TORKOL-4160 file (C-alpha; in steps of 0.2 Angstrom, whole numbers, padded with zeros to 4 digits, m for minus):
194
<pt num="1" X="0623" Y="0455" Z="0391"/>
<pt num="2" X="0640" Y="0463" Z="0393"/>
<pt num="3" X="0637" Y="0473" Z="0377"/>
<pt num="4" X="0620" Y="0480" Z="0384"/>
<pt num="5" X="0629" Y="0484" Z="0401"/>
<pt num="6" X="0643" Y="0493" Z="0391"/>
<pt num="7" X="0630" Y="0502" Z="0381"/>
<pt num="8" X="0621" Y="0508" Z="0396"/>
<pt num="9" X="0637" Y="0513" Z="0405"/>
<pt num="10" X="0641" Y="0524" Z="0389"/>
<pt num="11" X="0624" Y="0531" Z="0388"/>
<pt num="12" X="0624" Y="0536" Z="0407"/>
<pt num="13" X="0641" Y="0544" Z="0405"/>
<pt num="14" X="0635" Y="0554" Z="0390"/>
<pt num="15" X="0620" Y="0559" Z="0400"/>
<pt num="16" X="0630" Y="0565" Z="0414"/>
<pt num="17" X="0641" Y="0574" Z="0402"/>
<pt num="18" X="0626" Y="0584" Z="0397"/>
<pt num="19" X="0619" Y="0575" Z="0382"/>
<pt num="20" X="0600" Y="0574" Z="0387"/>
<pt num="21" X="0596" Y="0563" Z="0372"/>
<pt num="22" X="0607" Y="0549" Z="0380"/>
<pt num="23" X="0594" Y="0547" Z="0394"/>
<pt num="24" X="0580" Y="0547" Z="0382"/>
<pt num="25" X="0589" Y="0532" Z="0373"/>
<pt num="26" X="0590" Y="0523" Z="0390"/>
<pt num="27" X="0572" Y="0527" Z="0394"/>
<pt num="28" X="0566" Y="0520" Z="0377"/>
<pt num="29" X="0578" Y="0505" Z="0379"/>
<pt num="30" X="0571" Y="0499" Z="0396"/>
<pt num="31" X="0554" Y="0506" Z="0397"/>
<pt num="32" X="0545" Y="0490" Z="0392"/>
<pt num="33" X="0554" Y="0480" Z="0406"/>
<pt num="34" X="0551" Y="0493" Z="0419"/>
<pt num="35" X="0533" Y="0497" Z="0415"/>
<pt num="36" X="0529" Y="0478" Z="0413"/>
<pt num="37" X="0536" Y="0475" Z="0430"/>
<pt num="38" X="0526" Y="0489" Z="0438"/>
<pt num="39" X="0510" Y="0484" Z="0429"/>
<pt num="40" X="0512" Y="0466" Z="0434"/>
<pt num="41" X="0514" Y="0472" Z="0452"/>
<pt num="42" X="0500" Y="0485" Z="0454"/>
<pt num="43" X="0488" Y="0478" Z="0441"/>
<pt num="44" X="0481" Y="0496" Z="0438"/>
<pt num="45" X="0486" Y="0505" Z="0422"/>
<pt num="46" X="0485" Y="0523" Z="0428"/>
<pt num="47" X="0494" Y="0519" Z="0444"/>
<pt num="48" X="0507" Y="0510" Z="0434"/>
<pt num="49" X="0510" Y="0525" Z="0423"/>
<pt num="50" X="0512" Y="0536" Z="0438"/>
<pt num="51" X="0524" Y="0525" Z="0446"/>
<pt num="52" X="0534" Y="0523" Z="0430"/>
<pt num="53" X="0536" Y="0542" Z="0428"/>
<pt num="54" X="0541" Y="0543" Z="0446"/>
<pt num="55" X="0554" Y="0530" Z="0443"/>
<pt num="56" X="0563" Y="0539" Z="0429"/>
<pt num="57" X="0561" Y="0556" Z="0438"/>
<pt num="58" X="0570" Y="0548" Z="0453"/>
<pt num="59" X="0583" Y="0541" Z="0442"/>
<pt num="60" X="0586" Y="0558" Z="0434"/>
<pt num="61" X="0587" Y="0567" Z="0451"/>
<pt num="62" X="0599" Y="0554" Z="0458"/>
<pt num="63" X="0610" Y="0555" Z="0443"/>
<pt num="64" X="0610" Y="0574" Z="0443"/>
<pt num="65" X="0615" Y="0574" Z="0461"/>
<pt num="66" X="0630" Y="0563" Z="0456"/>
<pt num="67" X="0624" Y="0549" Z="0467"/>
<pt num="68" X="0623" Y="0536" Z="0453"/>
<pt num="69" X="0638" Y="0523" Z="0455"/>
<pt num="70" X="0631" Y="0507" Z="0448"/>
<pt num="71" X="0645" Y="0505" Z="0435"/>
<pt num="72" X="0635" Y="0500" Z="0420"/>
<pt num="73" X="0622" Y="0491" Z="0429"/>
<pt num="74" X="0608" Y="0503" Z="0424"/>
<pt num="75" X="0594" Y="0490" Z="0422"/>
<pt num="76" X="0595" Y="0482" Z="0439"/>
<pt num="77" X="0597" Y="0499" Z="0447"/>
<pt num="78" X="0582" Y="0506" Z="0438"/>
<pt num="79" X="0572" Y="0490" Z="0442"/>
<pt num="80" X="0577" Y="0492" Z="0461"/>
<pt num="81" X="0570" Y="0510" Z="0460"/>
<pt num="82" X="0554" Y="0503" Z="0452"/>
<pt num="83" X="0552" Y="0489" Z="0465"/>
<pt num="84" X="0555" Y="0502" Z="0480"/>
<pt num="85" X="0542" Y="0514" Z="0473"/>
<pt num="86" X="0529" Y="0500" Z="0471"/>
<pt num="87" X="0532" Y="0495" Z="0489"/>
<pt num="88" X="0530" Y="0513" Z="0495"/>
<pt num="89" X="0514" Y="0514" Z="0485"/>
<pt num="90" X="0507" Y="0499" Z="0493"/>
<pt num="91" X="0512" Y="0505" Z="0510"/>
<pt num="92" X="0504" Y="0522" Z="0507"/>
<pt num="93" X="0488" Y="0515" Z="0500"/>
<pt num="94" X="0487" Y="0504" Z="0515"/>
<pt num="95" X="0487" Y="0519" Z="0526"/>
<pt num="96" X="0476" Y="0530" Z="0514"/>
<pt num="97" X="0466" Y="0517" Z="0504"/>
<pt num="98" X="0458" Y="0524" Z="0488"/>
<pt num="99" X="0440" Y="0521" Z="0483"/>
<pt num="100" X="0436" Y="0514" Z="0465"/>
<pt num="101" X="0422" Y="0524" Z="0458"/>
<pt num="102" X="0415" Y="0511" Z="0447"/>
<pt num="103" X="0398" Y="0513" Z="0438"/>
<pt num="104" X="0387" Y="0511" Z="0454"/>
<pt num="105" X="0398" Y="0521" Z="0465"/>
<pt num="106" X="0389" Y="0530" Z="0480"/>
<pt num="107" X="0399" Y="0542" Z="0491"/>
<pt num="108" X="0387" Y="0539" Z="0505"/>
<pt num="109" X="0393" Y="0521" Z="0506"/>
<pt num="110" X="0411" Y="0527" Z="0509"/>
<pt num="111" X="0407" Y="0541" Z="0521"/>
<pt num="112" X="0396" Y="0532" Z="0533"/>
<pt num="113" X="0393" Y="0539" Z="0551"/>
<pt num="114" X="0405" Y="0528" Z="0562"/>
<pt num="115" X="0394" Y="0531" Z="0577"/>
<pt num="116" X="0380" Y="0519" Z="0574"/>
<pt num="117" X="0364" Y="0520" Z="0583"/>
<pt num="118" X="0356" Y="0506" Z="0592"/>
<pt num="119" X="0345" Y="0501" Z="0578"/>
<pt num="120" X="0360" Y="0500" Z="0566"/>
<pt num="121" X="0370" Y="0489" Z="0579"/>
<pt num="122" X="0355" Y="0477" Z="0580"/>
<pt num="123" X="0353" Y="0476" Z="0561"/>
<pt num="124" X="0371" Y="0473" Z="0559"/>
<pt num="125" X="0371" Y="0459" Z="0572"/>
<pt num="126" X="0356" Y="0451" Z="0564"/>
<pt num="127" X="0364" Y="0451" Z="0547"/>
<pt num="128" X="0380" Y="0444" Z="0554"/>
<pt num="129" X="0370" Y="0430" Z="0563"/>
<pt num="130" X="0361" Y="0426" Z="0547"/>
<pt num="131" X="0377" Y="0425" Z="0537"/>
<pt num="132" X="0385" Y="0414" Z="0550"/>
<pt num="133" X="0370" Y="0402" Z="0549"/>
<pt num="134" X="0370" Y="0402" Z="0530"/>
<pt num="135" X="0389" Y="0398" Z="0530"/>
<pt num="136" X="0385" Y="0382" Z="0539"/>
<pt num="137" X="0375" Y="0376" Z="0524"/>
<pt num="138" X="0391" Y="0376" Z="0513"/>
<pt num="139" X="0401" Y="0361" Z="0509"/>
<pt num="140" X="0415" Y="0358" Z="0522"/>
<pt num="141" X="0430" Y="0363" Z="0512"/>
<pt num="142" X="0421" Y="0380" Z="0506"/>
<pt num="143" X="0415" Y="0383" Z="0524"/>
<pt num="144" X="0433" Y="0381" Z="0531"/>
<pt num="145" X="0441" Y="0392" Z="0518"/>
<pt num="146" X="0428" Y="0406" Z="0520"/>
<pt num="147" X="0429" Y="0406" Z="0539"/>
<pt num="148" X="0448" Y="0406" Z="0539"/>
<pt num="149" X="0448" Y="0420" Z="0527"/>
<pt num="150" X="0435" Y="0432" Z="0534"/>
<pt num="151" X="0434" Y="0427" Z="0552"/>
<pt num="152" X="0452" Y="0423" Z="0555"/>
<pt num="153" X="0459" Y="0436" Z="0543"/>
<pt num="154" X="0471" Y="0423" Z="0535"/>
<pt num="155" X="0479" Y="0426" Z="0518"/>
<pt num="156" X="0477" Y="0413" Z="0505"/>
<pt num="157" X="0495" Y="0408" Z="0507"/>
<pt num="158" X="0492" Y="0405" Z="0526"/>
<pt num="159" X="0475" Y="0395" Z="0522"/>
<pt num="160" X="0485" Y="0385" Z="0509"/>
<pt num="161" X="0498" Y="0380" Z="0522"/>
<pt num="162" X="0485" Y="0377" Z="0536"/>
<pt num="163" X="0473" Y="0366" Z="0525"/>
<pt num="164" X="0487" Y="0357" Z="0515"/>
<pt num="165" X="0480" Y="0362" Z="0498"/>
<pt num="166" X="0487" Y="0373" Z="0484"/>
<pt num="167" X="0484" Y="0392" Z="0484"/>
<pt num="168" X="0474" Y="0389" Z="0468"/>
<pt num="169" X="0463" Y="0376" Z="0477"/>
<pt num="170" X="0460" Y="0388" Z="0491"/>
<pt num="171" X="0455" Y="0402" Z="0479"/>
<pt num="172" X="0444" Y="0390" Z="0470"/>
<pt num="173" X="0435" Y="0385" Z="0486"/>
<pt num="174" X="0433" Y="0403" Z="0491"/>
<pt num="175" X="0426" Y="0407" Z="0474"/>
<pt num="176" X="0413" Y="0393" Z="0475"/>
<pt num="177" X="0409" Y="0397" Z="0493"/>
<pt num="178" X="0405" Y="0415" Z="0488"/>
<pt num="179" X="0394" Y="0409" Z="0473"/>
<pt num="180" X="0385" Y="0396" Z="0484"/>
<pt num="181" X="0383" Y="0409" Z="0498"/>
<pt num="182" X="0375" Y="0422" Z="0486"/>
<pt num="183" X="0363" Y="0408" Z="0480"/>
<pt num="184" X="0358" Y="0405" Z="0499"/>
<pt num="185" X="0356" Y="0423" Z="0502"/>
<pt num="186" X="0344" Y="0425" Z="0487"/>
<pt num="187" X="0335" Y="0409" Z="0492"/>
<pt num="188" X="0332" Y="0415" Z="0510"/>
<pt num="189" X="0328" Y="0433" Z="0505"/>
<pt num="190" X="0341" Y="0440" Z="0516"/>
<pt num="191" X="0345" Y="0459" Z="0513"/>
<pt num="192" X="0363" Y="0463" Z="0517"/>
<pt num="193" X="0362" Y="0482" Z="0515"/>
<pt num="194" X="0349" Y="0495" Z="0520"/>
């Protein structure tokens, strides 16, 4: 570990002294760990690649401005930059959500008119009422998880704590609730979209 830290410290020093190839060595040395972390967090390859590039651009700019002072702790420093950029991306995407095009993408499902006419309000109300009635046919554990998740807007961690089961159990119950709900919708011929 100390040898790696010392090697990083020397490479940073050489880069700051003007040897561009030294940074390339740092990049190659740590790219798998940094990219792996980002990929694990965002679970989207293209977005991970974008963040990965931003991490090393930010590192270069910080070093060029003479603001790097981690004394050989390059990997923890670069991982902290990666972590912060991942957090920033989640915050930005929460404010400006992206739309996944997918195979059956329809732009008109995204840019709906927010001012619904009275017919639409009545139809939406009927769909919600039908769904609420169907949910009552689910097994008690599945019904509980589905209601907590969708009507109380609880996270699976909160559901797990509230119901006294593991997160995996809560997720499993939700999965089966959705499968059973889909079967009930098909059996009762309920149309959920116009």
